[in-house]
Backbone as CSV, one residue per row, in Angstrom:
resi,resn,N_x,N_y,N_z,CA_x,CA_y,CA_z,C_x,C_y,C_z
1,GLY,26.989,11.492,9.690,27.948,10.465,9.401,28.610,10.682,8.060
2,LYS,29.646,9.968,7.858,30.423,10.112,6.633,30.145,9.015,5.614
3,HIS,29.614,7.891,6.068,29.246,6.807,5.156,28.104,6.012,5.789
4,PRO,27.401,5.181,5.002,26.246,4.455,5.529,26.565,3.714,6.826
5,GLY,25.696,3.922,7.806,25.855,3.273,9.100,26.513,4.139,10.148
6,THR,27.038,5.295,9.761,27.721,6.146,10.735,26.940,7.407,11.068
7,GLY,25.856,7.639,10.384,25.076,8.849,10.629,23.727,8.523,11.226
8,ASP,22.804,9.442,11.065,21.479,9.230,11.629,20.406,9.035,10.558
9,TRP,20.823,8.791,9.326,19.882,8.535,8.244,19.309,7.131,8.394
10,ASP,17.980,7.027,8.353,17.306,5.736,8.478,17.010,5.196,7.081
11,PHE,17.722,4.166,6.685,17.555,3.579,5.362,16.384,2.604,5.282
12,LYS,15.848,2.169,6.426,14.804,1.141,6.418,13.590,1.493,5.559
13,PRO,13.055,2.718,5.624,11.896,3.020,4.773,12.193,2.848,3.278
14,VAL,13.376,3.208,2.865,13.758,3.046,1.461,13.805,1.564,1.107
15,PHE,14.440,0.770,1.963,14.547,-0.665,1.703,13.177,-1.336,1.726
16,ARG,12.286,-0.877,2.598,10.933,-1.448,2.652,10.182,-1.209,1.342
17,VAL,10.285,-0.010,0.811,9.616,0.299,-0.457,10.200,-0.554,-1.579
18,LEU,11.508,-0.650,-1.634,12.137,-1.465,-2.676,11.687,-2.920,-2.568
19,ALA,11.656,-3.453,-1.351,11.233,-4.840,-1.142,9.760,-5.020,-1.505
20,ALA,8.922,-4.075,-1.107,7.487,-4.171,-1.389,7.207,-4.155,-2.891
21,ARG,8.050,-3.490,-3.630,7.876,-3.427,-5.087,8.599,-4.559,-5.812
22,GLY,9.235,-5.444,-5.042,9.900,-6.592,-5.639,11.222,-6.265,-6.314
23,TYR,11.817,-5.135,-5.953,13.076,-4.734,-6.580,14.195,-5.665,-6.141
24,THR,14.936,-6.190,-7.094,16.051,-7.090,-6.786,17.343,-6.647,-7.465
25,GLY,17.350,-5.426,-7.962,18.529,-4.929,-8.665,19.562,-4.330,-7.727
26,TRP,20.468,-3.621,-8.307,21.558,-2.988,-7.577,21.092,-1.714,-6.887
27,ILE,21.751,-1.385,-5.801,21.621,-0.070,-5.186,23.036,0.458,-4.996
28,SER,23.168,1.747,-4.898,24.497,2.305,-4.649,24.396,3.388,-3.585
29,MET,25.466,3.567,-2.876,25.570,4.584,-1.836,26.859,5.351,-2.083
30,GLU,26.918,6.553,-1.556,28.124,7.356,-1.703,28.723,7.679,-0.350
31,ALA,30.028,7.659,-0.297,30.768,8.127,0.881,31.438,9.433,0.482
32,PHE,31.414,10.401,1.379,31.964,11.709,1.048,33.268,12.019,1.773
33,ASP,33.645,11.165,2.684,34.886,11.375,3.433,35.595,10.030,3.517
34,PHE,36.774,9.953,2.957,37.508,8.686,2.917,38.625,8.623,3.954
35,THR,38.511,9.441,4.994,39.532,9.469,6.035,39.744,8.096,6.661
36,ALA,38.676,7.357,6.860,38.775,6.032,7.489,39.422,4.998,6.572
37,GLY,39.550,5.305,5.304,40.124,4.368,4.339,39.030,3.651,3.567
38,ALA,39.262,3.465,2.291,38.253,2.883,1.410,37.819,1.485,1.845
39,GLU,38.775,0.644,2.246,38.423,-0.723,2.645,37.551,-0.732,3.892
40,ARG,37.881,0.084,4.868,37.082,0.125,6.099,35.687,0.676,5.816
41,ILE,35.610,1.717,5.013,34.313,2.293,4.669,33.456,1.260,3.948
42,ALA,34.032,0.566,2.986,33.287,-0.453,2.251,32.819,-1.560,3.190
43,ASP,33.694,-2.029,4.060,33.347,-3.102,4.993,32.264,-2.655,5.972
44,ASP,32.450,-1.504,6.600,31.462,-0.985,7.557,30.108,-0.775,6.892
45,SER,30.125,-0.162,5.723,28.879,0.145,5.024,28.152,-1.122,4.606
46,LEU,28.888,-2.080,4.072,28.269,-3.329,3.639,27.663,-4.083,4.816
47,ARG,28.389,-4.166,5.912,27.853,-4.846,7.106,26.573,-4.166,7.593
48,TYR,26.606,-2.847,7.651,25.439,-2.092,8.101,24.247,-2.320,7.178
49,LEU,24.457,-2.173,5.881,23.358,-2.302,4.928,22.793,-3.718,4.898
50,GLU,23.648,-4.717,4.960,23.171,-6.103,4.997,22.319,-6.353,6.238
51,ALA,22.745,-5.837,7.378,21.979,-6.013,8.617,20.632,-5.303,8.533
52,GLU,20.616,-4.102,7.972,19.361,-3.360,7.834,18.383,-4.118,6.936
53,ILE,18.866,-4.637,5.830,18.003,-5.364,4.894,17.514,-6.662,5.525
54,LYS,18.390,-7.353,6.228,18.023,-8.619,6.866,16.936,-8.421,7.922
55,ASN,16.946,-7.281,8.592,16.006,-7.019,9.683,14.719,-6.327,9.248
56,LEU,14.439,-6.302,7.968,13.191,-5.676,7.507,11.996,-6.481,7.960
């Protein structure tokens, strides 16, 4: 995939460790292909990441 939520990388283990350690700070992700447009990438990625965190 080109940005979070479009590939096959499983972020859940990372989020589980952060949650288990009580981490409440910022996280950042990188997109390497902006063909879809910055706004769409940001929206898609945020929706995906929020859903992954909510379903821990």
